[in-house]
KEMI-866099 format. One line per field, with one value per residue (C-alpha): residue number from 1; chain; z, x, y. Coordinates in nm, 4 decimals, padded with zeros to 6 digits. Layout:
k	NUM, ...;
c	A, ...;
up	Z, ...;
east	X, ...;
north	Y, ...;
% end
This chain:
k	1, 2, 3, 4, 5, 6, 7, 8, 9, 10, 11, 12, 13, 14, 15, 16, 17, 18, 19, 20, 21, 22, 23, 24, 25, 26, 27, 28, 29, 30, 31, 32, 33, 34, 35, 36, 37, 38, 39, 40, 41, 42, 43, 44, 45, 46, 47, 48, 49, 50, 51, 52, 53, 54, 55, 56, 57, 58, 59, 60, 61, 62, 63, 64, 65, 66, 67, 68, 69, 70, 71, 72, 73, 74, 75, 76, 77, 78, 79, 80, 81, 82, 83, 84, 85, 86, 87, 88, 89, 90, 91, 92, 93, 94, 95, 96, 97, 98, 99, 100, 101, 102, 103, 104, 105, 106, 107, 108, 109, 110, 111, 112, 113, 114, 115, 116, 117, 118, 119, 120, 121, 122, 123, 124, 125, 126, 127, 128, 129, 130, 131, 132, 133, 134, 135, 136, 137, 138, 139, 140, 141, 142, 143, 144, 145, 146, 147, 148, 149, 150, 151, 152, 153, 154, 155, 156, 157, 158, 159, 160, 161, 162, 163, 164, 165, 166, 167, 168, 169, 170, 171, 172, 173, 174, 175, 176, 177, 178, 179, 180, 181, 182, 183, 184, 185, 186, 187, 188, 189, 190, 191, 192, 193, 194, 195, 196, 197, 198, 199, 200, 201, 202, 203, 204, 205, 206, 207, 208, 209, 210, 211, 212, 213, 214, 215, 216, 217, 218, 219, 220, 221, 222, 223, 224, 225, 226, 227, 228, 229, 230, 231, 232, 233, 234, 235, 236, 237, 238, 239, 240, 241, 242, 243, 244, 245, 246, 247, 248, 249, 250, 251, 252, 253, 254, 255, 256, 257, 258, 259, 260, 261, 262, 263, 264, 265, 266, 267, 268, 269, 270, 271, 272, 273, 274, 275, 276, 277, 278, 279, 280, 281, 282, 283, 284, 285, 286, 287, 288, 289, 290, 291, 292, 293, 294, 295, 296, 297, 298, 299, 300, 301, 302, 303, 304, 305, 306, 307, 308, 309, 310, 311, 312, 313, 314, 315, 316, 317, 318, 319, 320, 321, 322, 323, 324, 325, 326, 327, 328, 329, 330, 331, 332, 333, 334, 335, 336, 337, 338, 339, 340, 341, 342, 343, 344, 345, 346, 347, 348, 349, 350, 351, 352, 353, 354, 355, 356, 357, 358, 359, 360, 361, 362, 363, 364, 365, 366, 367, 368, 369, 370, 371, 372, 373, 374, 375, 376, 377, 378, 379, 380, 381, 382, 383, 384, 385, 386, 387, 388, 389, 390, 391, 392, 393, 394, 395, 396, 397, 398, 399, 400, 401, 402, 403, 404, 405, 406, 407, 408, 409, 410, 411, 412, 413, 414, 415, 416, 417, 418, 419, 420, 421, 422, 423, 424, 425, 426, 427, 428, 429, 430, 431, 432, 433, 434, 435, 436, 437, 438, 439, 440, 441, 442, 443, 444, 445, 446, 447, 448, 449, 450, 451, 452, 453, 454, 455, 456, 457, 458, 459, 460, 461, 462, 463, 464, 465, 466, 467, 468, 469, 470, 471, 472, 473, 474, 475, 476, 477, 478, 479, 480, 481, 482, 483, 484, 485, 486, 487, 488, 489, 490, 491, 492, 493, 494, 495, 496;
c	A, A, A, A, A, A, A, A, A, A, A, A, A, A, A, A, A, A, A, A, A, A, A, A, A, A, A, A, A, A, A, A, A, A, A, A, A, A, A, A, A, A, A, A, A, A, A, A, A, A, A, A, A, A, A, A, A, A, A, A, A, A, A, A, A, A, A, A, A, A, A, A, A, A, A, A, A, A, A, A, A, A, A, A, A, A, A, A, A, A, A, A, A, A, A, A, A, A, A, A, A, A, A, A, A, A, A, A, A, A, A, A, A, A, A, A, A, A, A, A, A, A, A, A, A, A, A, A, A, A, A, A, A, A, A, A, A, A, A, A, A, A, A, A, A, A, A, A, A, A, A, A, A, A, A, A, A, A, A, A, A, A, A, A, A, A, A, A, A, A, A, A, A, A, A, A, A, A, A, A, A, A, A, A, A, A, A, A, A, A, A, A, A, A, A, A, A, A, A, A, A, A, A, A, A, A, A, A, A, A, A, A, A, A, A, A, A, A, A, A, A, A, A, A, A, A, A, A, A, A, A, A, A, A, A, A, A, A, A, A, A, A, A, A, A, A, A, A, A, A, A, A, A, A, A, A, A, A, A, A, A, A, A, A, A, A, A, A, A, A, A, A, A, A, A, A, A, A, A, A, A, A, A, A, A, A, A, A, A, A, A, A, A, A, A, A, A, A, A, A, A, A, A, A, A, A, A, A, A, A, A, A, A, A, A, A, A, A, A, A, A, A, A, A, A, A, A, A, A, A, A, A, A, A, A, A, A, A, A, A, A, A, A, A, A, A, A, A, A, A, A, A, A, A, A, A, A, A, A, A, A, A, A, A, A, A, A, A, A, A, A, A, A, A, A, A, A, A, A, A, A, A, A, A, A, A, A, A, A, A, A, A, A, A, A, A, A, A, A, A, A, A, A, A, A, A, A, A, A, A, A, A, A, A, A, A, A, A, A, A, A, A, A, A, A, A, A, A, A, A, A, A, A, A, A, A, A, A, A, A, A, A, A, A, A, A, A, A, A, A, A, A, A, A, A, A, A, A, A, A, A, A, A, A, A, A, A, A, A, A, A, A, A, A, A, A, A, A, A, A, A, A, A, A, A, A, A, A, A, A, A, A, A, A, A, A;
up	11.0706, 11.2714, 11.2439, 11.2196, 10.9364, 10.6170, 10.4524, 10.0915, 09.8669, 09.5265, 09.3007, 08.9654, 08.6387, 08.7626, 09.1263, 09.4445, 09.6857, 10.0328, 10.1907, 10.5346, 10.5177, 10.8224, 10.8291, 10.7611, 10.4723, 10.5804, 10.4598, 10.7891, 10.6281, 10.2749, 10.1139, 09.7637, 09.5557, 09.2015, 09.0735, 08.7704, 08.4220, 08.1910, 07.7960, 07.6841, 07.3287, 07.1062, 07.2377, 07.5350, 07.8876, 08.1923, 08.5840, 08.8351, 09.0623, 09.3514, 09.3466, 09.3153, 09.6363, 09.8260, 09.7232, 09.8013, 10.1465, 10.2356, 10.1448, 10.3474, 10.6549, 10.6031, 10.5679, 10.8765, 11.0656, 10.9615, 11.0340, 11.3802, 11.4086, 11.4172, 11.1051, 11.0622, 10.7113, 10.4015, 10.0514, 09.7301, 09.3906, 09.1128, 08.7349, 08.6101, 08.2887, 08.3959, 08.4761, 08.7148, 08.7523, 09.0784, 09.2903, 09.5152, 09.8010, 09.7977, 09.6725, 09.4288, 09.0884, 08.8100, 08.5413, 08.5103, 08.5090, 08.1513, 08.1862, 08.0248, 07.7985, 07.6343, 07.2620, 07.2255, 07.1714, 06.8789, 06.6279, 06.8385, 06.8699, 06.4941, 06.4321, 06.6788, 06.4890, 06.1621, 06.2987, 06.3774, 06.7508, 06.8173, 06.7995, 07.0608, 07.2826, 07.2572, 07.3338, 07.6635, 07.7807, 07.6565, 07.5330, 07.1967, 07.1011, 07.1850, 07.3529, 07.6291, 07.8042, 08.0212, 07.8661, 07.5601, 07.7885, 07.9904, 07.6476, 07.5364, 07.8678, 07.8420, 07.4573, 07.5367, 07.8503, 07.8160, 08.1703, 08.2894, 08.1026, 08.2457, 08.6127, 08.5057, 08.3816, 08.7334, 08.9534, 09.0591, 08.9478, 09.0503, 08.7942, 08.8344, 08.7921, 09.0367, 09.2936, 09.3199, 09.3408, 09.6366, 09.8074, 09.8084, 09.9220, 10.1843, 10.3529, 10.3204, 10.0673, 10.2474, 09.9793, 09.5947, 09.5151, 09.2715, 09.2108, 08.9157, 08.7945, 08.7651, 08.6352, 08.3614, 08.2238, 08.1384, 07.8368, 08.0664, 08.2455, 08.1292, 08.2233, 08.2372, 08.4212, 08.6461, 08.6553, 08.4556, 08.1323, 07.9918, 07.6385, 07.6870, 07.9237, 07.6445, 07.3674, 07.5934, 07.7290, 08.0909, 08.3580, 08.5768, 08.8716, 08.8618, 08.8737, 09.1663, 09.3327, 09.2350, 09.5361, 09.5851, 09.5296, 09.8846, 10.0587, 10.2452, 10.0956, 10.3969, 10.6901, 10.6201, 10.7666, 11.0473, 10.9101, 10.5749, 10.6526, 11.0456, 11.1092, 11.1244, 10.9539, 10.7331, 10.3623, 10.2716, 09.9250, 09.5972, 09.2553, 08.9522, 08.9534, 08.6895, 08.8610, 09.2092, 09.0737, 08.9529, 09.2844, 09.4700, 09.2439, 09.3704, 09.0064, 09.1593, 08.9412, 08.5784, 08.3771, 08.5698, 08.4670, 08.5229, 08.3530, 08.5246, 08.4013, 08.5040, 08.2848, 08.0526, 08.0520, 08.1270, 08.0869, 08.2481, 08.2265, 08.4750, 08.2812, 08.6185, 08.5806, 08.1894, 07.9901, 07.6975, 07.3771, 07.2263, 06.8477, 06.8669, 06.9800, 07.3542, 07.6007, 07.8400, 08.1867, 08.5365, 08.7846, 09.1384, 09.2595, 09.5857, 09.8103, 09.5939, 09.4366, 09.0521, 08.8005, 08.4432, 08.2609, 07.9296, 07.9184, 07.6846, 07.7325, 07.6054, 07.6442, 07.6722, 07.8775, 08.1776, 08.0169, 07.7510, 08.0067, 08.1712, 07.8210, 07.7736, 08.1239, 08.1324, 07.7610, 07.5851, 07.8930, 07.8024, 08.1158, 08.4573, 08.6709, 08.5503, 08.7512, 08.5202, 08.2291, 08.3244, 08.3237, 07.9939, 07.8245, 07.9490, 07.7948, 07.4650, 07.3110, 07.0874, 06.9571, 06.6314, 06.4531, 06.6559, 06.7531, 06.9464, 06.8756, 07.1752, 07.0277, 07.1867, 07.2392, 06.9632, 06.9948, 07.2145, 07.2244, 06.9784, 06.7128, 06.8458, 06.6476, 06.8252, 06.5303, 06.5442, 06.6721, 06.7888, 06.5656, 06.6055, 06.3177, 06.2420, 06.3419, 06.2348, 06.3317, 06.5658, 06.7624, 07.1187, 07.4128, 07.5213, 07.2046, 07.2744, 07.6278, 07.5471, 07.2510, 07.5102, 07.7402, 07.4478, 07.3292, 07.6526, 07.5880, 07.2326, 07.3164, 07.5889, 07.3542, 07.1044, 07.3901, 07.5220, 07.2021, 07.1574, 07.4844, 07.4169, 07.0821, 07.2459, 07.5662, 07.3534, 07.5973, 07.6022, 07.8786, 08.1223, 08.2295, 08.3279, 08.6648, 08.6577, 08.8715, 08.8765, 08.8966, 08.5724, 08.7066, 08.9299, 08.6161, 08.5945, 08.2356, 08.1151, 08.2574, 08.1299, 07.7902, 07.8141, 07.9045, 07.6163, 07.3800, 07.5193, 07.5170, 07.8778, 08.2479, 08.3929, 08.7583, 08.9897, 09.3307, 09.6295, 09.6566, 09.3259, 09.4541, 09.3945, 09.2956, 09.6422, 09.8001, 09.6052, 09.7310, 10.0855, 10.0452, 09.9302, 10.2216, 10.4582, 10.3944, 10.4534, 10.7750, 10.9266, 10.8890, 10.7090, 10.7957, 10.4467, 10.1110, 10.2150, 10.5085, 10.2739, 10.0350, 10.2997, 10.3345, 09.9849, 09.9715, 09.6789, 09.4446, 09.1501, 08.8319, 08.5104, 08.2549, 07.8839, 07.7561, 07.4060, 07.1291, 06.8887, 06.6038, 06.7643, 06.9170, 06.5684, 06.4059, 06.7077, 06.6603, 06.2900, 06.3366, 06.5791, 06.3490, 06.0570, 06.2882, 06.3911, 06.0407, 05.9266, 06.2042, 06.1126, 05.7363, 05.8294, 06.0493, 05.7366, 05.5205, 05.7492;
east	-02.9102, -02.9824, -02.6325, -02.5263, -02.3421, -02.4668, -02.3030, -02.2850, -02.2346, -02.1121, -02.1311, -01.9515, -01.8685, -01.5058, -01.5318, -01.7287, -01.6679, -01.8141, -01.8075, -01.9060, -02.0011, -02.0846, -02.3509, -02.0947, -01.9833, -01.6781, -01.5557, -01.4822, -01.4028, -01.3753, -01.2756, -01.2434, -01.1953, -01.1836, -01.3681, -01.3348, -01.4387, -01.5495, -01.5334, -01.6573, -01.7020, -01.6222, -01.8766, -02.0031, -01.9481, -02.0448, -01.9983, -02.0101, -02.3238, -02.2154, -01.8713, -02.0092, -02.1898, -01.8962, -01.6857, -01.9562, -02.0274, -01.6569, -01.5715, -01.8877, -01.7654, -01.3995, -01.5301, -01.7498, -01.4876, -01.2414, -01.5142, -01.5573, -01.8980, -02.2583, -02.4262, -02.7802, -02.8616, -02.7625, -02.7434, -02.7205, -02.5955, -02.4983, -02.4017, -02.7424, -02.8401, -02.6515, -02.9250, -02.8994, -03.1573, -03.1497, -03.3403, -03.5621, -03.5480, -03.1867, -03.0706, -02.8171, -02.7469, -02.8750, -02.6139, -02.3754, -02.4858, -02.5011, -02.3245, -02.4481, -02.1631, -02.2594, -02.3660, -02.4979, -02.8531, -02.7603, -02.9286, -03.2348, -03.2569, -03.2167, -03.5049, -03.7263, -03.6519, -03.7277, -04.0631, -04.1540, -04.1359, -03.8820, -04.1346, -04.3557, -04.0618, -03.9081, -04.2422, -04.2865, -03.9432, -03.7368, -03.4767, -03.3780, -03.3639, -03.0044, -02.8253, -02.7039, -03.0556, -03.1832, -03.4998, -03.3302, -03.0822, -03.3631, -03.5466, -03.2122, -03.1633, -03.5089, -03.4642, -03.1351, -03.2242, -03.5831, -03.5738, -03.5174, -03.8029, -04.0203, -03.9148, -03.9926, -04.3295, -04.3945, -04.2515, -03.9791, -03.7147, -03.6268, -03.4843, -03.3515, -03.0748, -02.7533, -02.9495, -03.2345, -02.9786, -02.7964, -03.1023, -03.2104, -02.8831, -02.8572, -03.1946, -03.1519, -03.4369, -03.6853, -03.7245, -03.7241, -03.7233, -03.5657, -03.6068, -03.7273, -03.3916, -03.2726, -03.6286, -03.6279, -03.3022, -03.4608, -03.6999, -03.9795, -04.0622, -04.3232, -04.1833, -04.5199, -04.6968, -04.3995, -04.4432, -04.3747, -04.5572, -04.7542, -04.6852, -04.3167, -04.3308, -04.4990, -04.2394, -03.9554, -04.1178, -04.0751, -04.3375, -04.4140, -04.4098, -04.0397, -03.9445, -03.8901, -04.1260, -04.0621, -04.0114, -03.8980, -03.5368, -03.5244, -03.7488, -03.7773, -03.5734, -03.6016, -03.3449, -02.9878, -02.9742, -02.7234, -02.5893, -02.5365, -02.3434, -02.2925, -02.5141, -02.9139, -02.9579, -03.2300, -03.1819, -03.3089, -03.1707, -03.1472, -03.0337, -02.8514, -02.5029, -02.5444, -02.8587, -02.6904, -02.3966, -02.6389, -02.7919, -02.4457, -02.3496, -02.6460, -02.8160, -03.1623, -03.3143, -03.3861, -03.0965, -02.8238, -02.5915, -02.2994, -02.0694, -01.9089, -01.5963, -01.5830, -01.5766, -01.7874, -01.8738, -02.2161, -02.3649, -02.7000, -02.8848, -03.1938, -03.5107, -03.7200, -04.0892, -04.0762, -04.0057, -03.8085, -03.7582, -03.4359, -03.3841, -03.0082, -02.9635, -03.0050, -03.2035, -03.4829, -03.4547, -03.5671, -03.3843, -03.4290, -03.5561, -03.4212, -03.5903, -03.5270, -03.8766, -03.9500, -03.7830, -03.6552, -03.3234, -03.1560, -02.8823, -02.5800, -02.3887, -02.0240, -01.9716, -01.5916, -01.3928, -01.1795, -01.2012, -00.9733, -00.7108, -00.7661, -00.7335, -00.4191, -00.2878, -00.4300, -00.4684, -00.1656, 00.0716, 00.1743, 00.0823, 00.1764, -00.0578, -00.3613, -00.2389, 00.0477, -00.1628, -00.1672, 00.2259, 00.2448, 00.0085, 00.1848, 00.5001, 00.3739, 00.3325, 00.0353, -00.1371, 00.0495, -00.2424, -00.2960, -00.6640, -00.8361, -01.2014, -01.2672, -01.5778, -01.4736, -01.8532, -01.9937, -02.0729, -02.3184, -02.4682, -02.5223, -02.4211, -02.5660, -02.3881, -02.3543, -02.1812, -01.8931, -01.5287, -01.2403, -00.9871, -00.6472, -00.5602, -00.2484, 00.0049, 00.3614, 00.7217, 00.7226, 00.4089, 00.4801, 00.2937, 00.2598, 00.0600, -00.1941, -00.2584, -00.2890, -00.5437, -00.7465, -00.7660, -00.8445, -01.1283, -01.3131, -01.3144, -01.4367, -01.7185, -01.8103, -01.8265, -02.0419, -02.2925, -02.3090, -02.3805, -02.6638, -02.8165, -02.7840, -02.9634, -03.2496, -03.2806, -03.2533, -02.9875, -02.6137, -02.4371, -02.2442, -02.0025, -01.9661, -01.9565, -01.7632, -01.6808, -01.5530, -01.2212, -01.0800, -01.1993, -00.8968, -00.6644, -00.6017, -00.4712, -00.8016, -01.0011, -00.7794, -00.8052, -01.1761, -01.2471, -01.0460, -01.2315, -01.5674, -01.4616, -01.6264, -01.5235, -01.5232, -01.5649, -01.4569, -01.5877, -01.3452, -01.5023, -01.5068, -01.7021, -02.0270, -02.1926, -02.1336, -02.2129, -02.5656, -02.6553, -02.5641, -02.7806, -03.0836, -03.0535, -02.9474, -03.2629, -03.4950, -03.3062, -03.2748, -02.9108, -02.9996, -03.3129, -03.3608, -03.1823, -03.0607, -02.8637, -02.7123, -02.6274, -02.4260, -02.2221, -02.1067, -01.7768, -01.6606, -01.3907, -01.1565, -01.2684, -01.0451, -01.0817, -01.0800, -00.7393, -00.7240, -00.7130, -01.0238, -00.8256, -00.6404, -00.9791, -01.1222, -00.8304, -00.8433, -01.2217, -01.1812, -00.9219, -01.1689, -01.4700, -01.2615, -01.1498, -01.5019, -01.6366, -01.3750, -01.4698, -01.8344, -01.7488, -01.5474, -01.8738, -02.0956, -01.8641, -01.8374;
north	00.1895, -00.1039, -00.2729, -00.6242, -00.8068, -00.9945, -01.3177, -01.2422, -01.5618, -01.4557, -01.7781, -01.6861, -01.8841, -01.9780, -01.9644, -01.8794, -01.5948, -01.5312, -01.1951, -01.0774, -00.7349, -00.5085, -00.2176, 00.0484, -00.1499, -00.2946, -00.6409, -00.8214, -01.1593, -01.2991, -01.6283, -01.7522, -02.0535, -02.1633, -02.4797, -02.7112, -02.6232, -02.8884, -02.8870, -03.2185, -03.1035, -02.7763, -02.5189, -02.6978, -02.5724, -02.7755, -02.7267, -03.0221, -02.8561, -03.0807, -02.9281, -02.5601, -02.6449, -02.7946, -02.4891, -02.2253, -02.3890, -02.4039, -02.0451, -01.9305, -02.1153, -01.9587, -01.6094, -01.6246, -01.7776, -01.4890, -01.2316, -01.3489, -01.1814, -01.2901, -01.2993, -01.1496, -01.2450, -01.4297, -01.3045, -01.5035, -01.3766, -01.6083, -01.6896, -01.6406, -01.8666, -02.1746, -02.4649, -02.7445, -03.0395, -03.2376, -03.4949, -03.2802, -03.5719, -03.6536, -03.2950, -03.4749, -03.3163, -03.5756, -03.4374, -03.1743, -02.8202, -02.6584, -02.3253, -01.9866, -01.9971, -02.3371, -02.3302, -02.6737, -02.5367, -02.3242, -02.5618, -02.5700, -02.1955, -02.1787, -02.4104, -02.2171, -01.8954, -02.0549, -02.1947, -01.8196, -01.8289, -01.5501, -01.2515, -01.4297, -01.5101, -01.1298, -00.9760, -01.1900, -01.2335, -00.9219, -01.1798, -01.3514, -01.7011, -01.7621, -02.0656, -01.8115, -01.8635, -02.1225, -02.2494, -02.4168, -02.5959, -02.7428, -02.8442, -03.0012, -03.1886, -03.3593, -03.4471, -03.6030, -03.7774, -03.9626, -04.0785, -03.7281, -03.6073, -03.8676, -03.7697, -03.3951, -03.4863, -03.6687, -03.4124, -03.6229, -03.3474, -03.0017, -02.7564, -02.4043, -02.1489, -02.1705, -01.9381, -02.2085, -02.4700, -02.3002, -02.1910, -02.5654, -02.6848, -02.4092, -02.4937, -02.8384, -02.8891, -02.7006, -02.4140, -02.4209, -02.0679, -01.7874, -01.4091, -01.2217, -01.1178, -01.4769, -01.5845, -01.3444, -01.5001, -01.8350, -01.7580, -01.8977, -01.5949, -01.3225, -00.9656, -00.8191, -01.0947, -01.1529, -01.5163, -01.8344, -01.8359, -02.1308, -02.0780, -02.0469, -02.3530, -02.5505, -02.4379, -02.5481, -02.8734, -02.7532, -02.8586, -02.5643, -02.8105, -02.8455, -02.4904, -02.2821, -02.0211, -01.6849, -01.4337, -01.0841, -01.0186, -00.8884, -01.1126, -01.4545, -01.7453, -01.9489, -02.0236, -02.1920, -02.5368, -02.5776, -02.8958, -02.7492, -02.4203, -02.4287, -02.1535, -02.0923, -01.7581, -01.6253, -01.5941, -01.2427, -01.1545, -01.3272, -01.1778, -01.2758, -01.1424, -00.8611, -00.7169, -00.7495, -00.5375, -00.2746, -00.2818, -00.2577, 00.0295, 00.2186, 00.2332, 00.2233, 00.4958, 00.5387, 00.6437, 00.5032, 00.1996, 00.0106, -00.2391, -00.5500, -00.7051, -01.0621, -01.3686, -01.1626, -00.8023, -00.6984, -00.3456, -00.2779, 00.0488, 00.0990, 00.2097, 00.2076, 00.1000, 00.1600, -00.1534, -00.0350, -00.2552, -00.2401, -00.1902, -00.2388, -00.5793, -00.5393, -00.7234, -00.6151, -00.7716, -00.7655, -00.5324, -00.4043, -00.0688, 00.0877, -00.1427, -00.4640, -00.4278, -00.4874, -00.2708, -00.2809, -00.2567, -00.2740, -00.5283, -00.5887, -00.8844, -00.9395, -01.3172, -01.3264, -01.0359, -01.1626, -01.4996, -01.4142, -01.3287, -01.6592, -01.8155, -01.6514, -01.7554, -02.1403, -02.2160, -02.0572, -02.0225, -01.6752, -01.5092, -01.6278, -01.4133, -01.2215, -00.9245, -00.8917, -00.8100, -00.4363, -00.4232, -00.6072, -00.3934, -00.0605, -00.2046, -00.1146, 00.2329, 00.1094, -00.2021, -00.2001, -00.3260, -00.6340, -00.7077, -01.0174, -01.0736, -01.3108, -01.4919, -01.8140, -01.8752, -01.6680, -01.3010, -01.1461, -00.7812, -00.6179, -00.8784, -01.2004, -01.4381, -01.7722, -01.9227, -01.6761, -01.7764, -01.6059, -01.4368, -01.2587, -01.0016, -00.7996, -01.0579, -00.9704, -01.1139, -00.8349, -00.9465, -01.0628, -01.1962, -00.8339, -00.7502, -01.0396, -00.9421, -00.5790, -00.6997, -00.8983, -00.6037, -00.3697, -00.5992, -00.5150, -00.1593, -00.1804, -00.4185, -00.1766, 00.1140, -00.1088, -00.1727, 00.1621, 00.3357, 00.0905, 00.1778, 00.5313, 00.4980, 00.2942, 00.5109, 00.8308, 00.9849, 01.0558, 00.8791, 01.1096, 00.8357, 00.4646, 00.3032, -00.0233, -00.3126, -00.6829, -00.8325, -00.6746, -00.3255, -00.3466, -00.2909, 00.0847, 00.0676, -00.1138, 00.1719, 00.4347, 00.2903, 00.2403, 00.6036, 00.7115, 00.4786, 00.5876, 00.9661, 00.9363, 00.9226, 00.5727, 00.5497, 00.2560, 00.2095, 00.1562, -00.1967, -00.3418, -00.6513, -00.4879, -00.8166, -00.9363, -00.5847, -00.5738, -00.9438, -00.8159, -00.4979, -00.6680, -00.9227, -00.6665, -00.4689, -00.7486, -00.8536, -00.5159, -00.4759, -00.1450, 00.0410, 00.1473, 00.1946, 00.5428, 00.3594, 00.1065, 00.3803, 00.5637, 00.2404, 00.2580, 00.4054, 00.6491, 00.5383, 00.6747, 00.8295, 00.7783, 01.0596, 01.0262, 01.1337, 00.9654, 01.2065, 01.1860, 01.0975, 00.8137, 00.6789, 00.6611, 00.4955, 00.2103, 00.1741, 00.1356, -00.1309, -00.3092, -00.2897, -00.4326, -00.7172, -00.7933, -00.7719, -01.0341, -01.2805, -01.2223, -01.3089, -01.6145, -01.7261, -01.6680, -01.8784, -02.1930;
% end
C-alpha cells in the first residue's frame, strides 16, 4: 500500500458530496450541500449546471480543508444520464441541464420505436428507447433550439453528462472526457465497439465532435486547475454513480451485485466479460473490473426511491426530517393495506412505462402520516424484489444475498423489511457512501494510493447483515397487495 489520500467528488441528483479518503479507508474530511431542483412543466426536471459546479467546488474545498492532508488524486462520480451543453471556450452552460428523471422525450421515444429503431438501439447499446437516457435529451435540445443545433454542427458547443461537465470545469477546460460507464448510458455508445457509434449519432442528431473522449474509468483525466479548486491534483478516476457503487462494494467479479438506495434505487449485477442480454426488462451496461478496466453488468433502475421520502417531507410536509421515517414506520404493526406506487416520473425496470404516474391505494379514515411514510419505504423493498427476480431469471442463478448502500440504507427498518420481502440476507457496509468510495478506489489505483485492488479491498470495512425474518405467508400477502397496486397504476396509465 503506497499511502496518501483521495478526494472523491460524488455529484448526485439532489446534492453534491466530497470525501477525503485515506489509504486505510478512513474518511478524513467530508462536506455536502443540496442544490435547487427545477420543475418547469409536469414531467420535466432540470438543474442549473453552473450551480452544480459552484456547489461541488465549494464542498470539495471544505472537505480538503477539514481533512488537513495533502490529496494525491481526485475521483469523480455522478448522476449519469443528465445532460449539459456548454460553451467550450467560456465554460458557461448554454441552458439548464436536463435531468435523468425528465420525461419530456416520451413522445420522441415512442416515435422512434414505431419507426422500428428499438431493436438496433438495444443490440448496440444494451438500453431501451426511454426518456431516461441522454441521447433523446440531446436530440430534443437541438430540435428545440436551432441556434444550439447550428453551434453543435460547427463544433462551437460541448455536450456531455455531468462527469464530463465537472472534468471540464475542474481542468479549466483543458480536458473534455468521459468514461465507458457514463458513455454507456447515452444511447450513443456501442458496448461491443467501446466507442461512440455513427449510426446512433445520426439517429439522435448528435455530432461526434461535440462529445467527450472516452477514457478508462481508472485513468488520466487531466489535472485540476488551481484557480478552480485551489489545488493542482491529477484526476485519476471517473465512473457513473451506480457503477462506482458496484466497485466500492467490491463487486468486481461475475456473479456479485448490489443495490444503491438514493433518489432512485439501482441494482447492478456484474456479469464479468460476458455481455448478458435481458429478457425481463433489464439493461446491459458497462461496469468495471478489479483494476477499473471494462466489464459488463445487468442493471435494473427504480426511478423513485428516496425521492418519495423527500416528496413526503418537502411536497406534503408530513415528515419533518427524512431520518424520522424509520421511527414512523416502526410505530405501526403493519401497513393496513396502504400501498404507494411512486411512479412520479414513470416506472422503470422491469415495467418500463414512462406514462405511469404515482398512486396511493388502500386509504381509509384510519390512515395516518405514518402509513404513507411506511408505504414509501415498503415500495423500495417491493421494487428491489421485482428487479432481483428479473436478474435471477436472466442470469440463471439464485442470489445468495444483497449488498446495499446509499443514504436510505442507513434506515434499519427498511433493510429489515427488504430482507423479509426478498427472503434473503441484506448486508450494509460500515461506510454506506460506497459511490464516493468507488470513485476514490478508481482514482487511487491510478494515482498510486493503493498498489492494487487487493490493497483497496483491504480498506473496505465490513458491516452489518439483516436476516430475513418475515413469515412466508405474510410475505406473499404483502407482495400480492403490491402487485395489485402496480397493476392498478398501469391500468390508469393505459386508459389515459
